[in-house]
N, CA, C and O atoms as a GROMACS GRO file, in nm:
protein
  508
    1MET      N    1   4.378   2.188  -0.770
    1MET     CA    2   4.204   2.209  -0.766
    1MET      C    3   4.199   2.255  -0.949
    1MET      O    4   4.153   2.350  -1.012
    2GLN      N    5   4.246   2.175  -0.972
    2GLN     CA    6   4.187   2.242  -1.212
    2GLN      C    7   4.154   2.090  -1.242
    2GLN      O    8   4.074   2.041  -1.321
    3ARG      N    9   4.234   2.036  -1.162
    3ARG     CA   10   4.197   1.889  -1.167
    3ARG      C   11   4.044   1.859  -1.078
    3ARG      O   12   3.958   1.784  -1.123
    4ALA      N   13   4.036   1.899  -1.006
    4ALA     CA   14   3.904   1.902  -0.909
    4ALA      C   15   3.806   1.951  -0.974
    4ALA      O   16   3.692   1.915  -0.944
    5ARG      N   17   3.822   2.017  -1.049
    5ARG     CA   18   3.738   2.135  -1.155
    5ARG      C   19   3.671   2.106  -1.271
    5ARG      O   20   3.560   2.132  -1.317
    6THR      N   21   3.783   2.036  -1.312
    6THR     CA   22   3.784   1.945  -1.481
    6THR      C   23   3.622   1.828  -1.416
    6THR      O   24   3.503   1.848  -1.440
    7ALA      N   25   3.683   1.722  -1.339
    7ALA     CA   26   3.589   1.633  -1.248
    7ALA      C   27   3.486   1.651  -1.249
    7ALA      O   28   3.411   1.555  -1.269
    8LEU      N   29   3.444   1.751  -1.233
    8LEU     CA   30   3.338   1.803  -1.166
    8LEU      C   31   3.246   1.840  -1.249
    8LEU      O   32   3.129   1.800  -1.251
    9ALA      N   33   3.310   1.940  -1.338
    9ALA     CA   34   3.267   1.977  -1.506
    9ALA      C   35   3.206   1.868  -1.567
    9ALA      O   36   3.092   1.893  -1.606
   10GLN      N   37   3.252   1.744  -1.590
   10GLN     CA   38   3.261   1.625  -1.663
   10GLN      C   39   3.104   1.548  -1.580
   10GLN      O   40   3.006   1.511  -1.645
   11LEU      N   41   3.117   1.539  -1.429
   11LEU     CA   42   2.978   1.518  -1.391
   11LEU      C   43   2.893   1.568  -1.430
   11LEU      O   44   2.806   1.504  -1.489
   12ALA      N   45   2.885   1.726  -1.410
   12ALA     CA   46   2.752   1.781  -1.443
   12ALA      C   47   2.734   1.762  -1.602
   12ALA      O   48   2.628   1.723  -1.651
   13ALA      N   49   2.846   1.793  -1.677
   13ALA     CA   50   2.811   1.752  -1.820
   13ALA      C   51   2.709   1.600  -1.848
   13ALA      O   52   2.624   1.583  -1.935
   14ARG      N   53   2.749   1.521  -1.756
   14ARG     CA   54   2.711   1.369  -1.818
   14ARG      C   55   2.546   1.360  -1.775
   14ARG      O   56   2.523   1.363  -1.654
   15PRO      N   57   2.426   1.350  -1.873
   15PRO     CA   58   2.314   1.310  -1.877
   15PRO      C   59   2.255   1.253  -1.664
   15PRO      O   60   2.323   1.182  -1.590
   16PRO      N   61   2.151   1.303  -1.637
   16PRO     CA   62   2.132   1.221  -1.569
   16PRO      C   63   2.084   1.088  -1.569
   16PRO      O   64   2.033   1.060  -1.678
   17LYS      N   65   2.078   0.969  -1.463
   17LYS     CA   66   2.062   0.819  -1.473
   17LYS      C   67   1.910   0.829  -1.447
   17LYS      O   68   1.862   0.902  -1.360
   18PRO      N   69   1.839   0.747  -1.531
   18PRO     CA   70   1.744   0.761  -1.538
   18PRO      C   71   1.678   0.692  -1.479
   18PRO      O   72   1.708   0.574  -1.497
   19SER      N   73   1.511   0.725  -1.342
   19SER     CA   74   1.518   0.599  -1.170
   19SER      C   75   1.521   0.489  -1.310
   19SER      O   76   1.540   0.486  -1.431
   20LYS      N   77   1.484   0.400  -1.184
   20LYS     CA   78   1.430   0.221  -1.208
   20LYS      C   79   1.314   0.227  -1.275
   20LYS      O   80   1.284   0.183  -1.386
   21ALA      N   81   1.226   0.312  -1.163
   21ALA     CA   82   1.082   0.318  -1.257
   21ALA      C   83   1.062   0.344  -1.425
   21ALA      O   84   0.983   0.292  -1.504
   22ALA      N   85   1.189   0.469  -1.449
   22ALA     CA   86   1.157   0.496  -1.581
   22ALA      C   87   1.248   0.412  -1.656
   22ALA      O   88   1.220   0.400  -1.775
   23GLN      N   89   1.384   0.330  -1.599
   23GLN     CA   90   1.358   0.263  -1.670
   23GLN      C   91   1.296   0.093  -1.690
   23GLN      O   92   1.341   0.014  -1.773
   24ILE      N   93   1.194   0.066  -1.603
   24ILE     CA   94   1.109  -0.018  -1.672
   24ILE      C   95   1.014   0.019  -1.728
   24ILE      O   96   0.949  -0.078  -1.769
   25ARG      N   97   0.954   0.150  -1.764
   25ARG     CA   98   0.871   0.209  -1.833
   25ARG      C   99   0.917   0.173  -1.932
   25ARG      O  100   0.873   0.077  -1.995
   26GLN      N  101   1.036   0.259  -1.974
   26GLN     CA  102   1.155   0.213  -2.160
   26GLN      C  103   1.146   0.070  -2.203
   26GLN      O  104   1.134   0.049  -2.323
   27LEU      N  105   1.149  -0.036  -2.114
   27LEU     CA  106   1.150  -0.167  -2.117
   27LEU      C  107   1.017  -0.260  -2.137
   27LEU      O  108   1.004  -0.372  -2.185
   28LEU      N  109   0.918  -0.163  -2.076
   28LEU     CA  110   0.764  -0.261  -2.061
   28LEU      C  111   0.753  -0.324  -2.201
   28LEU      O  112   0.706  -0.438  -2.194
   29PRO      N  113   0.788  -0.278  -2.348
   29PRO     CA  114   0.754  -0.383  -2.437
   29PRO      C  115   0.843  -0.528  -2.407
   29PRO      O  116   0.793  -0.640  -2.398
   30GLU      N  117   0.960  -0.501  -2.398
   30GLU     CA  118   1.017  -0.625  -2.368
   30GLU      C  119   0.958  -0.697  -2.268
   30GLU      O  120   0.958  -0.820  -2.269
   31ILE      N  121   0.900  -0.621  -2.164
   31ILE     CA  122   0.932  -0.706  -2.041
   31ILE      C  123   0.790  -0.790  -2.090
   31ILE      O  124   0.805  -0.910  -2.066
   32GLU      N  125   0.644  -0.756  -2.158
   32GLU     CA  126   0.542  -0.786  -2.190
   32GLU      C  127   0.576  -0.895  -2.282
   32GLU      O  128   0.518  -1.003  -2.267
   33ALA      N  129   0.650  -0.882  -2.362
   33ALA     CA  130   0.685  -1.005  -2.482
   33ALA      C  131   0.767  -1.131  -2.382
   33ALA      O  132   0.774  -1.254  -2.393
   34ALA      N  133   0.824  -1.030  -2.282
   34ALA     CA  134   0.887  -1.190  -2.185
   34ALA      C  135   0.805  -1.317  -2.123
   34ALA      O  136   0.818  -1.439  -2.136
   35GLN      N  137   0.724  -1.243  -2.059
   35GLN     CA  138   0.591  -1.231  -2.006
   35GLN      C  139   0.532  -1.333  -2.134
   35GLN      O  140   0.545  -1.455  -2.128
   36ALA      N  141   0.471  -1.266  -2.242
   36ALA     CA  142   0.393  -1.362  -2.384
   36ALA      C  143   0.460  -1.464  -2.365
   36ALA      O  144   0.410  -1.567  -2.412
   37ALA      N  145   0.562  -1.476  -2.311
   37ALA     CA  146   0.650  -1.600  -2.394
   37ALA      C  147   0.700  -1.726  -2.296
   37ALA      O  148   0.766  -1.827  -2.322
   38GLY      N  149   0.631  -1.667  -2.149
   38GLY     CA  150   0.593  -1.744  -2.073
   38GLY      C  151   0.692  -1.758  -1.913
   38GLY      O  152   0.686  -1.842  -1.822
   39ALA      N  153   0.794  -1.612  -1.938
   39ALA     CA  154   0.898  -1.571  -1.848
   39ALA      C  155   0.833  -1.579  -1.713
   39ALA      O  156   0.727  -1.639  -1.730
   40SER      N  157   0.845  -1.552  -1.612
   40SER     CA  158   0.802  -1.536  -1.443
   40SER      C  159   0.866  -1.411  -1.418
   40SER      O  160   0.970  -1.383  -1.478
   41ARG      N  161   0.830  -1.356  -1.358
   41ARG     CA  162   0.836  -1.224  -1.291
   41ARG      C  163   0.983  -1.199  -1.262
   41ARG      O  164   1.062  -1.108  -1.288
   42LYS      N  165   0.989  -1.325  -1.193
   42LYS     CA  166   1.097  -1.351  -1.075
   42LYS      C  167   1.213  -1.364  -1.189
   42LYS      O  168   1.302  -1.284  -1.164
   43GLU      N  169   1.234  -1.428  -1.286
   43GLU     CA  170   1.287  -1.454  -1.428
   43GLU      C  171   1.350  -1.339  -1.450
   43GLU      O  172   1.470  -1.313  -1.451
   44ILE      N  173   1.220  -1.245  -1.476
   44ILE     CA  174   1.258  -1.108  -1.506
   44ILE      C  175   1.365  -1.023  -1.472
   44ILE      O  176   1.463  -0.980  -1.533
   45VAL      N  177   1.304  -1.007  -1.321
   45VAL     CA  178   1.388  -0.951  -1.228
   45VAL      C  179   1.539  -0.995  -1.256
   45VAL      O  180   1.635  -0.925  -1.290
   46GLU      N  181   1.531  -1.150  -1.229
   46GLU     CA  182   1.673  -1.175  -1.264
   46GLU      C  183   1.762  -1.154  -1.377
   46GLU      O  184   1.877  -1.200  -1.386
   47ALA      N  185   1.713  -1.095  -1.447
   47ALA     CA  186   1.819  -1.073  -1.595
   47ALA      C  187   1.773  -0.960  -1.580
   47ALA      O  188   1.829  -0.905  -1.675
   48LEU      N  189   1.692  -0.855  -1.518
   48LEU     CA  190   1.736  -0.710  -1.519
   48LEU      C  191   1.864  -0.708  -1.445
   48LEU      O  192   1.969  -0.653  -1.477
   49ARG      N  193   1.831  -0.786  -1.330
   49ARG     CA  194   1.945  -0.779  -1.217
   49ARG      C  195   2.094  -0.814  -1.273
   49ARG      O  196   2.202  -0.774  -1.229
   50ASN      N  197   2.070  -0.903  -1.388
   50ASN     CA  198   2.235  -0.942  -1.442
   50ASN      C  199   2.224  -0.858  -1.546
   50ASN      O  200   2.329  -0.858  -1.612
   51SER      N  201   2.150  -0.794  -1.584
   51SER     CA  202   2.223  -0.650  -1.681
   51SER      C  203   2.241  -0.489  -1.681
   51SER      O  204   2.261  -0.407  -1.770
   52GLY      N  205   2.221  -0.478  -1.494
   52GLY     CA  206   2.276  -0.444  -1.400
   52GLY      C  207   2.134  -0.300  -1.362
   52GLY      O  208   2.150  -0.198  -1.295
   53LEU      N  209   2.055  -0.330  -1.406
   53LEU     CA  210   1.949  -0.299  -1.339
   53LEU      C  211   1.899  -0.400  -1.216
   53LEU      O  212   1.838  -0.506  -1.219
   54ASP      N  213   1.959  -0.307  -1.087
   54ASP     CA  214   1.918  -0.345  -0.968
   54ASP      C  215   1.782  -0.335  -0.902
   54ASP      O  216   1.737  -0.238  -0.841
   55VAL      N  217   1.750  -0.399  -0.913
   55VAL     CA  218   1.575  -0.403  -0.912
   55VAL      C  219   1.525  -0.498  -0.803
   55VAL      O  220   1.550  -0.618  -0.819
   56SER      N  221   1.456  -0.458  -0.689
   56SER     CA  222   1.389  -0.563  -0.654
   56SER      C  223   1.264  -0.615  -0.650
   56SER      O  224   1.182  -0.541  -0.704
   57MET      N  225   1.202  -0.753  -0.592
   57MET     CA  226   1.038  -0.757  -0.673
   57MET      C  227   0.987  -0.689  -0.684
   57MET      O  228   0.947  -0.654  -0.795
   58LYS      N  229   0.954  -0.619  -0.558
   58LYS     CA  230   0.869  -0.540  -0.502
   58LYS      C  231   0.852  -0.393  -0.575
   58LYS      O  232   0.753  -0.335  -0.620
   59THR      N  233   1.002  -0.356  -0.566
   59THR     CA  234   0.990  -0.192  -0.730
   59THR      C  235   0.935  -0.261  -0.839
   59THR      O  236   0.831  -0.231  -0.898
   60PHE      N  237   1.024  -0.372  -0.865
   60PHE     CA  238   0.921  -0.380  -1.019
   60PHE      C  239   0.822  -0.435  -1.015
   60PHE      O  240   0.775  -0.433  -1.129
   61SER      N  241   0.736  -0.503  -0.924
   61SER     CA  242   0.613  -0.513  -0.955
   61SER      C  243   0.543  -0.399  -0.944
   61SER      O  244   0.435  -0.414  -1.000
   62THR      N  245   0.561  -0.250  -0.878
   62THR     CA  246   0.518  -0.181  -0.860
   62THR      C  247   0.539  -0.080  -0.966
   62THR      O  248   0.445  -0.029  -1.027
   63ALA      N  249   0.667  -0.050  -0.989
   63ALA     CA  250   0.693   0.003  -1.156
   63ALA      C  251   0.618  -0.047  -1.278
   63ALA      O  252   0.585   0.030  -1.368
   64LEU      N  253   0.588  -0.201  -1.282
   64LEU     CA  254   0.528  -0.211  -1.388
   64LEU      C  255   0.400  -0.210  -1.394
   64LEU      O  256   0.353  -0.231  -1.506
   65ALA      N  257   0.314  -0.187  -1.291
   65ALA     CA  258   0.199  -0.152  -1.287
   65ALA      C  259   0.217   0.013  -1.270
   65ALA      O  260   0.114   0.055  -1.323
   66ARG      N  261   0.263   0.083  -1.243
   66ARG     CA  262   0.236   0.220  -1.261
   66ARG      C  263   0.273   0.241  -1.436
   66ARG      O  264   0.220   0.332  -1.500
   67ALA      N  265   0.359   0.152  -1.490
   67ALA     CA  266   0.403   0.188  -1.660
   67ALA      C  267   0.261   0.171  -1.727
   67ALA      O  268   0.210   0.262  -1.792
   68ARG      N  269   0.205   0.056  -1.708
   68ARG     CA  270   0.086   0.005  -1.785
   68ARG      C  271  -0.037   0.106  -1.771
   68ARG      O  272  -0.105   0.149  -1.864
   69ARG      N  273  -0.053   0.136  -1.625
   69ARG     CA  274  -0.177   0.167  -1.586
   69ARG      C  275  -0.128   0.391  -1.644
   69ARG      O  276  -0.209   0.484  -1.638
   70LYS      N  277   0.014   0.399  -1.687
   70LYS     CA  278   0.040   0.528  -1.774
   70LYS      C  279  -0.013   0.503  -1.873
   70LYS      O  280  -0.103   0.578  -1.911
   71ARG      N  281   0.028   0.375  -1.961
   71ARG     CA  282   0.034   0.363  -2.087
   71ARG      C  283  -0.113   0.350  -2.106
   71ARG      O  284  -0.171   0.367  -2.213
   72THR      N  285  -0.166   0.321  -2.003
   72THR     CA  286  -0.315   0.247  -2.026
   72THR      C  287  -0.413   0.437  -2.027
   72THR      O  288  -0.508   0.461  -2.102
   73GLN      N  289  -0.366   0.516  -1.949
   73GLN     CA  290  -0.399   0.638  -1.926
   73GLN      C  291  -0.375   0.752  -2.075
   73GLN      O  292  -0.437   0.848  -2.121
   74ARG      N  293  -0.287   0.698  -2.101
   74ARG     CA  294  -0.248   0.769  -2.187
   74ARG      C  295  -0.342   0.690  -2.332
   74ARG      O  296  -0.401   0.784  -2.388
   75ALA      N  297  -0.364   0.595  -2.386
   75ALA     CA  298  -0.447   0.587  -2.468
   75ALA      C  299  -0.586   0.628  -2.450
   75ALA      O  300  -0.636   0.666  -2.555
   76HIS      N  301  -0.638   0.630  -2.383
   76HIS     CA  302  -0.790   0.706  -2.359
   76HIS      C  303  -0.738   0.831  -2.318
   76HIS      O  304  -0.840   0.898  -2.302
   77ASN      N  305  -0.618   0.922  -2.284
   77ASN     CA  306  -0.657   1.058  -2.258
   77ASN      C  307  -0.518   1.083  -2.351
   77ASN      O  308  -0.412   1.057  -2.294
   78PRO      N  309  -0.511   1.135  -2.504
   78PRO     CA  310  -0.370   1.150  -2.538
   78PRO      C  311  -0.339   1.307  -2.530
   78PRO      O  312  -0.228   1.345  -2.570
   79GLN      N  313  -0.435   1.403  -2.478
   79GLN     CA  314  -0.366   1.488  -2.490
   79GLN      C  315  -0.308   1.545  -2.322
   79GLN      O  316  -0.247   1.643  -2.281
   80GLN      N  317  -0.366   1.423  -2.262
   80GLN     CA  318  -0.290   1.426  -2.089
   80GLN      C  319  -0.113   1.446  -2.112
   80GLN      O  320  -0.049   1.534  -2.056
   81GLN      N  321  -0.067   1.364  -2.186
   81GLN     CA  322   0.068   1.420  -2.207
   81GLN      C  323   0.108   1.566  -2.200
   81GLN      O  324   0.162   1.602  -2.094
   82SER      N  325   0.094   1.641  -2.280
   82SER     CA  326   0.119   1.759  -2.313
   82SER      C  327   0.069   1.890  -2.171
   82SER      O  328   0.104   2.008  -2.173
   83GLN      N  329  -0.009   1.829  -2.073
   83GLN     CA  330  -0.104   1.890  -2.035
   83GLN      C  331   0.002   1.885  -1.853
   83GLN      O  332   0.044   1.795  -1.782
   84THR      N  333   0.003   2.013  -1.849
   84THR     CA  334   0.071   2.015  -1.682
   84THR      C  335  -0.027   2.062  -1.610
   84THR      O  336  -0.130   2.106  -1.660
   85LYS      N  337   0.004   2.054  -1.440
   85LYS     CA  338  -0.128   2.034  -1.345
   85LYS      C  339  -0.112   2.150  -1.324
   85LYS      O  340  -0.013   2.200  -1.270
   86GLN      N  341  -0.261   2.239  -1.390
   86GLN     CA  342  -0.302   2.393  -1.348
   86GLN      C  343  -0.463   2.359  -1.264
   86GLN      O  344  -0.551   2.274  -1.278
   87GLU      N  345  -0.437   2.487  -1.164
   87GLU     CA  346  -0.582   2.475  -1.066
   87GLU      C  347  -0.669   2.538  -1.187
   87GLU      O  348  -0.631   2.642  -1.240
   88ASP      N  349  -0.751   2.491  -1.218
   88ASP     CA  350  -0.919   2.503  -1.306
   88ASP      C  351  -1.041   2.621  -1.215
   88ASP      O  352  -1.087   2.614  -1.101
   89PRO      N  353  -1.053   2.678  -1.275
   89PRO     CA  354  -1.156   2.762  -1.196
   89PRO      C  355  -1.261   2.666  -1.135
   89PRO      O  356  -1.277   2.563  -1.201
   90PRO      N  357  -1.317   2.673  -1.053
   90PRO     CA  358  -1.394   2.614  -0.970
   90PRO      C  359  -1.521   2.566  -1.009
   90PRO      O  360  -1.574   2.472  -0.950
   91GLN      N  361  -1.590   2.644  -1.135
   91GLN     CA  362  -1.680   2.610  -1.218
   91GLN      C  363  -1.663   2.502  -1.342
   91GLN      O  364  -1.747   2.432  -1.398
   92GLN      N  365  -1.538   2.515  -1.359
   92GLN     CA  366  -1.432   2.436  -1.465
   92GLN      C  367  -1.359   2.289  -1.405
   92GLN      O  368  -1.282   2.232  -1.482
   93ARG      N  369  -1.377   2.242  -1.298
   93ARG     CA  370  -1.331   2.142  -1.198
   93ARG      C  371  -1.403   2.028  -1.253
   93ARG      O  372  -1.523   2.005  -1.239
   94ILE      N  373  -1.283   1.934  -1.344
   94ILE     CA  374  -1.312   1.766  -1.418
   94ILE      C  375  -1.235   1.705  -1.346
   94ILE      O  376  -1.118   1.740  -1.331
   95ARG      N  377  -1.292   1.596  -1.285
   95ARG     CA  378  -1.137   1.506  -1.238
   95ARG      C  379  -1.224   1.358  -1.327
   95ARG      O  380  -1.342   1.325  -1.333
   96ARG      N  381  -1.086   1.291  -1.392
   96ARG     CA  382  -1.146   1.165  -1.398
   96ARG      C  383  -1.210   1.137  -1.508
   96ARG      O  384  -1.233   1.023  -1.549
   97GLY      N  385  -1.265   1.320  -1.599
   97GLY     CA  386  -1.348   1.306  -1.686
   97GLY      C  387  -1.500   1.316  -1.657
   97GLY      O  388  -1.596   1.282  -1.725
   98LEU      N  389  -1.493   1.375  -1.532
   98LEU     CA  390  -1.640   1.346  -1.438
   98LEU      C  391  -1.667   1.556  -1.399
   98LEU      O  392  -1.584   1.648  -1.394
   99GLN      N  393  -1.767   1.555  -1.385
   99GLN     CA  394  -1.753   1.719  -1.430
   99GLN      C  395  -1.768   1.706  -1.209
   99GLN      O  396  -1.835   1.627  -1.141
  100MET      N  397  -1.674   1.817  -1.164
  100MET     CA  398  -1.724   1.830  -1.012
  100MET      C  399  -1.821   1.914  -1.019
  100MET      O  400  -1.848   1.993  -1.110
  101PRO      N  401  -1.884   1.892  -0.897
  101PRO     CA  402  -1.968   2.010  -0.881
  101PRO      C  403  -1.880   2.089  -0.765
  101PRO      O  404  -1.814   2.023  -0.685
  102ASP      N  405  -1.883   2.245  -0.760
  102ASP     CA  406  -1.856   2.337  -0.675
  102ASP      C  407  -1.914   2.285  -0.514
  102ASP      O  408  -2.014   2.230  -0.467
  103PRO      N  409  -1.769   2.348  -0.463
  103PRO     CA  410  -1.786   2.314  -0.328
  103PRO      C  411  -1.915   2.382  -0.207
  103PRO      O  412  -1.948   2.501  -0.203
  104PRO      N  413  -1.955   2.303  -0.143
  104PRO     CA  414  -2.015   2.389  -0.053
  104PRO      C  415  -2.022   2.516   0.025
  104PRO      O  416  -1.931   2.535   0.106
  105LYS      N  417  -2.105   2.594   0.013
  105LYS     CA  418  -2.073   2.724   0.016
  105LYS      C  419  -2.030   2.701   0.237
  105LYS      O  420  -2.070   2.617   0.317
  106LYS      N  421  -1.953   2.803   0.250
  106LYS     CA  422  -1.938   2.828   0.389
  106LYS      C  423  -2.040   2.818   0.497
  106LYS      O  424  -2.135   2.885   0.456
  107PHE      N  425  -2.065   2.776   0.597
  107PHE     CA  426  -2.093   2.712   0.649
  107PHE      C  427  -2.039   2.856   0.817
  107PHE      O  428  -1.937   2.870   0.884
  108HIS      N  429  -2.183   2.930   0.815
  108HIS     CA  430  -2.210   3.084   0.917
  108HIS      C  431  -2.278   3.032   1.010
  108HIS      O  432  -2.391   2.988   0.991
  109TRP      N  433  -2.207   3.030   1.147
  109TRP     CA  434  -2.303   3.022   1.257
  109TRP      C  435  -2.366   3.122   1.337
  109TRP      O  436  -2.294   3.221   1.353
  110ASP      N  437  -2.467   3.127   1.388
  110ASP     CA  438  -2.519   3.261   1.430
  110ASP      C  439  -2.554   3.172   1.551
  110ASP      O  440  -2.636   3.080   1.543
  111PRO      N  441  -2.488   3.202   1.658
  111PRO     CA  442  -2.547   3.126   1.819
  111PRO      C  443  -2.647   3.197   1.852
  111PRO      O  444  -2.702   3.141   1.947
  112LEU      N  445  -2.720   3.331   1.811
  112LEU     CA  446  -2.855   3.393   1.823
  112LEU      C  447  -2.939   3.356   1.784
  112LEU      O  448  -3.046   3.363   1.843
  113GLU      N  449  -2.920   3.286   1.636
  113GLU     CA  450  -3.069   3.256   1.571
  113GLU      C  451  -3.101   3.114   1.629
  113GLU      O  452  -3.029   3.021   1.665
  114LYS      N  453  -3.283   3.140   1.623
  114LYS     CA  454  -3.324   3.035   1.628
  114LYS      C  455  -3.314   2.913   1.524
  114LYS      O  456  -3.325   2.915   1.401
  115PRO      N  457  -3.286   2.797   1.620
  115PRO     CA  458  -3.221   2.626   1.541
  115PRO      C  459  -3.425   2.617   1.436
  115PRO      O  460  -3.544   2.619   1.468
  116LYS      N  461  -3.366   2.611   1.345
  116LYS     CA  462  -3.474   2.511   1.289
  116LYS      C  463  -3.482   2.352   1.234
  116LYS      O  464  -3.394   2.304   1.163
  117ILE      N  465  -3.546   2.313   1.259
  117ILE     CA  466  -3.557   2.178   1.311
  117ILE      C  467  -3.617   2.132   1.203
  117ILE      O  468  -3.716   2.191   1.160
  118THR      N  469  -3.560   2.002   1.132
  118THR     CA  470  -3.647   1.948   1.024
  118THR      C  471  -3.651   1.778   1.074
  118THR      O  472  -3.594   1.749   1.180
  119PHE      N  473  -3.700   1.699   1.016
  119PHE     CA  474  -3.694   1.562   1.032
  119PHE      C  475  -3.793   1.525   0.894
  119PHE      O  476  -3.903   1.562   0.851
  120GLY      N  477  -3.672   1.420   0.848
  120GLY     CA  478  -3.705   1.373   0.700
  120GLY      C  479  -3.722   1.422   0.586
  120GLY      O  480  -3.761   1.362   0.486
  121GLY      N  481  -3.678   1.591   0.600
  121GLY     CA  482  -3.660   1.626   0.488
  121GLY      C  483  -3.755   1.758   0.475
  121GLY      O  484  -3.733   1.860   0.409
  122LYS      N  485  -3.879   1.721   0.567
  122LYS     CA  486  -3.980   1.810   0.601
  122LYS      C  487  -3.981   1.950   0.721
  122LYS      O  488  -3.981   1.931   0.842
  123ASP      N  489  -3.982   2.051   0.675
  123ASP     CA  490  -3.955   2.160   0.796
  123ASP      C  491  -4.099   2.168   0.904
  123ASP      O  492  -4.221   2.171   0.882
  124ILE      N  493  -4.053   2.168   0.969
  124ILE     CA  494  -4.148   2.136   1.081
  124ILE      C  495  -4.151   2.307   1.168
  124ILE      O  496  -4.063   2.356   1.238
  125GLU      N  497  -4.254   2.351   1.139
  125GLU     CA  498  -4.260   2.535   1.246
  125GLU      C  499  -4.336   2.519   1.375
  125GLU      O  500  -4.435   2.452   1.403
  126GLU      N  501  -4.272   2.586   1.433
  126GLU     CA  502  -4.289   2.620   1.580
  126GLU      C  503  -4.425   2.693   1.599
  126GLU      O  504  -4.438   2.800   1.540
  127LYS      N  505  -4.511   2.655   1.662
  127LYS     CA  506  -4.676   2.661   1.711
  127LYS      C  507  -4.672   2.803   1.798
  127LYS      O  508  -4.774   2.846   1.852
   0.00000   0.00000   0.00000
């Protein structure tokens, strides 16, 4: 029983293995250098597989695109790195650098109210 506890404690003390996407993000400069030197994506994936990172071509392509996108976003918005996702008050809603309008007011329908008819933005009153 003590050996099992010791083995489990060693597993718990071990740092977590980074995801495939995280590993590709860390290798992004080397991947781009290899591509600049003329290596194809297929050759890069094979090199990654031979070095112990078992990744498919689709996973590699997706992770590479996301890593580049994340790097570009950080370059344009350096304070985004330290921000955590928080709910902004409605008047302060900003998305991708654009001020977002407040959502429309809730619609309340009164079935007894006389309908107002509009054509082309002009109000027509009944006579």
